[in-house]
N, C-alpha and C positions, 0 to 999 in steps of 0.2 A: 625577600618578597618577590611573590611573580603575580603576574596579571597574566589573563585569557583571552585572546581574541580568536575568535571562531574555535578551531580545533587546534590553533598554536599556542603553546605557551608563551607567553612574553614575562621575560627577565626585566629584573629591576634595573640593568644597565641597557634596556632597551626602550625602555617606558618614554613617550614623544612628551618632550617639554611642555607643553598644552594641556595634557594628559595628566601629568605629574602636577600641574599649577590648578588645576579644575580639582585633582581629588586632595589637594593642600585644603583649598577653599570649603571642601565639602565637610571635610573630617573636621578641619576646626570650628563651623558651626555645629558640626554635633556634639563635639568636645565640648563648646559653650553650653547645647542645651542641658549637657548633663551635669553641669556646675562643675567643671572639673578645673576651669580655670579661677573659678571662686575658690574651689578648696587649695590652688594652688597657692593663691594670694594671700589665703587664712596661714601660710607658712613663715609669711614675710614679716620682717619685724621695722623694717627699716624703710624709710618714707623718700628717700629719693633715690631712685631703682635707675639703672642701664639697663635697658633689654636687649637681648640679641637677639635679633632674627625676628622681626615684628610680624613677619608672615603677613595676612592679610586682614588685621587688626582686632582678630576676636579676643587675644590674648592683652592687648593694650588697654583696650576698650575695660578689661575686669579690672585691671590695676587702676584704671583712672577712677574706676567704681570706686574703689577702696583709698581714694582720695591722695594717692600715690603723686609725686612730681616726677616725668618719665624722660628720659633720654634713649630714645629707639633709633638701632642700628640696623641696616637690611643692606646685601646686597644686588637688593635687583630695586630698580624704580617703581614697577608697578605695584609691588608690597606696598612701599612707604607711599605712595600718592593713595591707596588705599586705605590704609591707614591713617593719616593724613587727614582723611575726610571721615573718618569716624572719631577718631581723637586730634582733633585742630588744635587743643592746648598744648600738648606734648611738642619737645623737642627733635627733630629727626636728622639722621646722618645717614648717607648712601656711604658703604664701607665694607671691604672685605676684610675681617678681624686677622685673617692669617697675613695681611700683607698691609700693616698699622702703617700710617703714614703720625708724623711725629706733630702735623696741625691736629690732628684729630685726638692726640695723647693730650696736647694742651687743653682742648674745646672742653676733654672730660675731665682734665685736672681743676679745672673752672667751675665745672656742672657740680664737681664734688659729689659722685653719688654714694650712697653708704652701702648699696646692696646691687649686685648682680645678678638678671635671671636668662636662663638659656633653656627653655622650654621647648621640646618636641620639633630640635634642630631636621628641618626640611634637608635631603638627599638627592638632587636631581640626577639623572642618569649622567649626565654631561659631568659632572663632579666626583664622580666614580671610581677608585682605585680600578686599574686593569690588572692588576699584578696580583690579585688575590681571588681564590675563589668565591665566585657570585655569591655564594648564601653566606659571606663575610664582608661584602662591600659595601653594605650600606653600613654595619656595625664600627667598620674602620674608619669609615668618612666620618661618622659621628664623634669616634674617640678623639681623632684627629682635632675635630672643629671645637666641643669641648674645650682638649686640650690649649687651644690657642685662645679659646675666652678665658680661662684661667692664669695665662702668661699676661693676660692685657690687664686683668684683673691687678695681675702683680706688681703693675705701673701704675696704681691708682691706690696709694694709702688709704684714700677715704673708706675704700670698699671692705666692710667687715663680715660680709655672707655672699656666699654664691648660690643659687638654685639652678640643680640642672633638673629635668626631667624628660623623661621618656617612657614609650609604652612597650611593654613586653605581656608576655603570657604564660601559666603556670596554674598546677593547682591547690588553690588556695590556703591549705594546709601547710604549704611549703614556705609562706610567707617569708617568716620568721629566717629561714637558711637562704631564700631569695635577699633580704636586707643584707646579710653577710657576704653575698656574694656581689651585691651591688657597691658596699663599701669597699671590698677588696678591690673589686676591678676600677673604680674612680681613683682608689690610691695608687695603684699599680700602673694604672697606663693614664691618667689625667692631671695628676696633681703632680708628680714629678718634683723636682725640687723648689716649687713656688711652695711660700708661707701660707698654704691652710691646709688643713685636713679633715678627713670625715671620720664620723664611726658610725658603728653599726646602728645605735641609738638616733642618726641624724637623719637616716632614710624611712621615710614612709610609704604606703602602696593602697591604692585606691579600685576597688574593682571598677570595671566600665561595661559598658553594653558594647558588641560588635558594632563598628559603624558602617552604614550599607553598601561603602566601598570595600569591604573585605569579604561579602560572601562569597567571590569569584575562591577564596580559599579557604572549606571550612576547618573549624576550630577541634584539635582531636580530643577527642572524649576525658573530659574530665579537667581539662584545661580553660584557664578563666582569663581573660583579656583586662591586664592593668595598667595603670598609670603609677611609676613611680618616681618618688620625689626625694634627692639629696642634698643636704645642706651642708656646705663647707663652709669653716667656719677660720678666720685668720687667726693664725699664730705665731707673733712676731713680739710679743710682748707690750704692745701697746694697748690703748683702751681707749673707744669711742665709746659713743651714746646712740644706740640707730635707733631707738625708739622715737616713733613721732609724740607732737604735742599736742595731736588732735588727739 
């Protein structure tokens, strides 16, 4: 991701935090208007949801509209406060899932989520790795964050499915190849030795309109902005009913 400021090119490693937060807010509002969060909610069968990274609350509000019981985690207090104002009935926790405390595990075991969601993880410049080329920094950060989320879910036996979502772009005619690529990437770089699995059939895509904040870099001809979602299933020989009673 790149940004322009005057004639100078600004990289993802340089974006000021205030600009990042403003962009997150604008993009989440845009996605909500496009129905993206409602589409993601439609992929969830469970009724008790652990949300990793609630952002400014649009995704949490969509889960709430679907009648889900929500425990939302974020590592930013301003995001938690904004989301609590929008969805006061959810449970909230301030935490970095890459450094999970045993007290958080205790609280989550008591909550007993049957589904985890990690949608469109933010990648602020201060958190991006500096030991890889800039064009790979955001992807590496998001993969490591997803890996931490899967490791957390592995510690919670009640979690039967994990829903990962991110944006990408490709010619729409290549969507079947895109499903294979996404499933393979998650299997090799995210799931590891955890008790979860994903197949090509578990990956779906939805076309998006390009958000206003992305006009600084024109989409190449033939490329379509896409929201991808992958559903990971626990495969440890146990069985839980994750269908809502309602």
